[in-house]
N, C-alpha and C positions, 0 to 999 in steps of 0.2 A: 635388131636394130644396135644401129650404129653412130648416129648422131643426138646431139641435147637436144635437136628438133622433134626428133624421133620421143625423144623423152621427155619435155615438158608440152607434148601432145596429149600423154595423159595426163586428165585432170588430179586425180586421186593424189598421183605423186606432185604435181605444182604443191596443189594443198601439205603435202608432206614437206616439202623444201622451203616453202613457210612457215614453215610451223617450228624448222629448225633453224632457221636464219633469227627467229625473233630471239629465242633462247640462247641465241651462242651471243646476241650483240647486248641482249642483259645480260648474257655467264661474263662478257667479259668487259663493260662497264663497271659493271659491282666490282670484280674482283681488282681491276685497277683505282679502284676509290678504297677498295680494302686496305687492297695495299700501301699503298698511302699514308691512309690512316693509324695502321699497324707500324710502319714505319718510322712517321712523323712521332710516336705514342712511347715505340717504347727502343728506337734506334739500332733494333736487331733485323740481322741479315737473315738469322735462323725462320726467326718468329715472323717477318715480313714472305718469304719464300712459302712458309708455309700457310699464312692465310688467303696468300694467291694461287696456288698448288695444289694444297695439304690435301684440300676438301677426297676426292678417289680416296681416302687412305681408309670412309669407309664402303667403299665398293670390296678390302676384304670381307664383311661381314657381314656383305651381299652374296658376295659371292661361294659364303660356308654355311648362308643359312639360307636365305626365298629365291638364289636364283631360278630358280622352276617356275617362279611366275612370270617371268618373261616368254613362257611357254602355255603352261598353265592357265590364266586368264584374256580375256578379248583384247585385241591387238589396240583396241582403240582406245577402250576402259584401262591398260592397263599407261598407254603416254597420255593419257587425261590425267588417270592417280597423279603421275610424274611432273605433267603442267602445274596442277591444281599446288601442286605442296611447295616447290617453287616458286611461284608467286605470294603464295601465304610469308617464305620465307625471306623474300624481295621485300615484302612489305615491315618483317619484323627490323628489315637492316637499315629502312630506310627511318626509324622511330630517334630523334635525336640522343644521343647520348648514355645512349646502350652501349655498356661495357664489352669488351676485348671478348671475355671466358665467353659470354651468351651471343657475341656475334660467332666462333668459331664452333659452338653448340649448333646454331640454326643451320651453317652451312656441313656439317654432316648430316644433321639432318633431312638437310634436301640431299647431299652427295648417295646416302642409303637408300632413299626411294627410289632415287634415278638408277643407283646402280641395278635394284635387283626388276625394275624394268624397261631398264635401257634396250636389250638385250631384242626388244617388241620392235623397234624402230626398226635396227637393222633386216632383221629377218623380214619385215613388211613389204622392206624395199624387193628384197623375192619375188612376195607374193603379187603384188601390186605390177610388175614390171615382165613382159614375154621372158622366154628361158633362154638364160643368156645376158640378157641386161641385167646383173646385179652388180656388175668390175665400171661399168657405167653409171648407175646407179648411185653405188656411192662415190662415184668419182667427182660426182654432180653436188652431191650434201657435204664432200670433203673442200670443193673448192665456195661452198658456203660457210663452212667452216674459216678457211680464206678469207674471204671479203668482209664475212663480220667479223674476225677479227681485227682487220686492218682497219676500219670503219668502227668495230668498238673501241679499240685503243688510241684511233687518232681523236675520235670525237670524246671518248673520255678524260685524256691526254686537255683539249681545249678545253670543255666542261670543266675541271677542278680547277683551270686557271680563275673560272669563273662563278663556279656556285662551291659550297661545302660536299665532303663527301657522302652525308645524307640527305643530301637532295641530287646528289647524282645516284645514289640509292634511287629516287626517286623515278628515274629515269627508265632503271630496269622494271620495275613494278608495271609501267606502264608497257614496255616492251612483252613482259612474263604475259599479263595479262590477254597480249591480242594471240599468243606462242596456245591458250587453252583455248581460247575461241574456234582456231582456226582447227584446233586438233581435235575437237568435238563436233564442231558440222561440215568440216573438209573430208573428213577417213569417213568411210563408211561399215560396219557395225559389221564383223566376220570372227567365227564360231574361233577356238581357244586350239592353239596348234597342237595342246595334249589332252588325253582326260587324268578326271582327278584331278584334285586342287594339290598347288603349291605346299611345297614338306619341305626341309630340309636331308631327310633323306632322301628325297628324289633327289633335291639337288646334290648332293651328297653319292647318291650310286650316279650319275651323269656324270659330276667330274672325276671321279677314278677312270668309268671308263677311258674318257679321254683323253686324262692324265697317262694312261699304261700302252697306248697307243704310240708309239717313239714316235711318227711323221707328226704326228698332233703336239707331242709335245715339242718337238724341236720347233713347229710353229710358230706356238704359242713363247717361248724362250728369246724368237729371234724376232718377234712382235715383240714385247716386250722391254726386255736390257737393251740392249743400244741404243731406240730412240730416249730411252727412260735419262738414259745419262744424257745424252744431248738437249734435254730438256731439264732438266738439271744446269745445265749452262747457260739455259735461260732465263732459269731462274734469278741468275746474276744481274739480269738488265737493271735491275732499280737502284741496288748498289752502285753498280757502276756507271749507271750516266745521270743517276739520279731524276731529275723529274725530265730529262730526256728521254728516256728512258721507251714512253710511246714510242721513238721513233723505230728502236731497237726492234718491239713488237710487230710493231709496222709492216718493217721489213722482213726479216722472218716468217711472216701470213704472208704476205707475199709470194715470199719463193714455196712457200705446202701451195698456195693454190696455181702457182703455175706449174709444181711436179705435179700435184693431179691431173691439169687443164692434156699436160702431154701422153702421161701414161694411160690415164683413162679413154681418152678419145682417139690419140693420133698411134699409139702402140695395137700389134696384135697382140695375139694370145703369146703369141712365139717370141715376138719381140719383148712385151716384156721382161719372159723369162730370161730373158738373157738380159736385161737388164737388173734384174736383182743385184747382183755382185755388185757392176757399180753404183747404184743407187745409196746401195748399203754403205758402204766406202765414203761415197760423197758424203753421209749424213753427218762423221765425225772432223772430218780432213779440216776444213776451211777454221775453223775453232780453236786450231793450235797456232794462226794468225795474233792468237791474245800474248802470244806469251811479247809480243812486244811493245804488249801492252799498245791497240790498235785505239788511234782517234775516233771519232761518233761515225766519220763519211764510214773509212774505213771498216769497223764494228757491221754497219748498217750491210754494207756489200758481202761481210762475210754471212750475217745473219740471211740473207737473202739466198745468198748459193749455197751455203748447208740447207736450209730449210730443205730445198729441192728434193733431200734424198728422203722424207717422208712418206714422198708416193712410195716405197717398196711396199708401202704396207696394203697396196692392190695387188698385186701378183702374189702377195704373203698370203691375203683374206682368200681369195679365192680359190688357193689349194687347199687354205680350210675349210670352205666352206662345200666343198666337193666329197671329202670325208665326213662330210657330219650326217648327223642321222637324222633326218626332216624332221620326224619330232621333236628333235634336239636344238633343233637349230637357233634360238633364242638366244637358250643357254647356252650355246656355245660361241657363237655371236658375243653376246653380252659376259660372255666366262675373259673370250681376250679383250673385249673393248676397258673392263673393270680391272685387268689381271694390266693394262693396257695403261690407265690413269692410275693405277697404283702405284707401277714402278716410277711412274713421272714423279707423285710426288714424293718417293723414299728416297730420290735421288736430288729432288729439290731441297727436300731435308737435309740430306746432307749436302748439299752444296752450298746451303744455307751455313752450316758446322764452318765446313772448309773453308768457307770464305770470313768467318767467325778468326780463324787461325793466323789464318797466309792471306795475302795481297789476294783482293777480289779478283785481277786479270790473272793469277795463277790458279787459283782453284779454278777459271774457265777452262782453261788452258790442261788442266790435268781431267776434269772430268772428260776431257774431249779424248785425251790420251786411254781414260780409260773403255772409252767405248768402240776407237780401234781396237783395242785389244778384246773386247770382248765378239764385238765382231769376226773378229779370227777362228776366235777359240769355238765359234758357234757356226762357220760355215759346214762342217762335214754331217753334220747332220741335215743338211738340208739336202744332201744328196740319197734319202728316202723319201723325200716328198715327192709328188706329181704331180705336174702341171698338167692345169684343164685346158683338155683341145677344145678351138674351137668350135667345133661341131657337136660338145657335150651339153646336153643342157644342167644347168648347174641345179636345177627343181628335182629330176628325176636320177641323180649321178649314185652309185653305188655306195654305201654307209662302209668303212674299212673302220671302224671305229668299235668292233666287237658287240653288234647289235646294239638296237632300241633301247631309251632306259625302262623300257617295260609300264 
């Protein structure tokens, strides 16, 4: 499986893709609405960043409690549950006059449920597609994130000109309903990947196995920390550009889309491995331009170019999935997703604190410099991870994580 045509010839993958697109579009439009509402009500860069990027902090709790649900529940049931909770959450956000504390509580509950079931989505890609198709499939899903972020932030910015934030949340409700319907009707039932029920004990046991493996630990840190600091830069777009921030978000999403297409579609496994270091450096370097407080067009170019570097997650995940025991693959990928999103939320909050103390453009540059330093410090650990060869089927690769979860 080498082309997107081959990929979308698989009907079940098409349905998973559509459901993901609808969910991302709902998330981006509602996040921009909530961020605008929060900034208008409080004037705080910290609270605004938390409202838009802070929900994944719930992933910490999910990763320490019921993350094993990603393997213990049948995949369609897990994804349907997450879609239903997200739909109910969007409906609550659409209620006029809902206090900010209640809005924050809603996004944390939705994020928690998503954090314990989200790994099922990424593991399902590997189940749906032929052996060796994970990177291309994940690339397409990442492209859907980029496209829907471009559409969601652009449309959300326009809608906020004509509609109230509560009405924009109503648009998100419709999109969440589409995601739920496609998930329930477009995916076939599969048995759970692991036997037994989800439990905190099982979750922690697998997490310990993964963290004790030096290769997995290095991959997780490289996937979580440098890009989290760069997302901190993005969290300051609204304080930096005000009502024009949607253009910066859209430019960043377009760059991410371009990077995922380049790396996932056109690079061979060996070429992807060679591009790991250049892409990791590309992610923070352009944001140093913010030292000179660039005008909006140049800031958009910076966001676009830097976001190409997010595609480094594809070859790093390729290495991670090769080390994952098959019966815990949902938890392995779920832990990566939760750690990535949690890092982004933590650094978004840090960015908000920093921007309340120093000028916003200097805060962006400081976060970019910190990401560059973190990249340099974590680079030696990647030497112990083994790239996946083009001939090795991902679904049958040997586990290097000290055995299965039992």
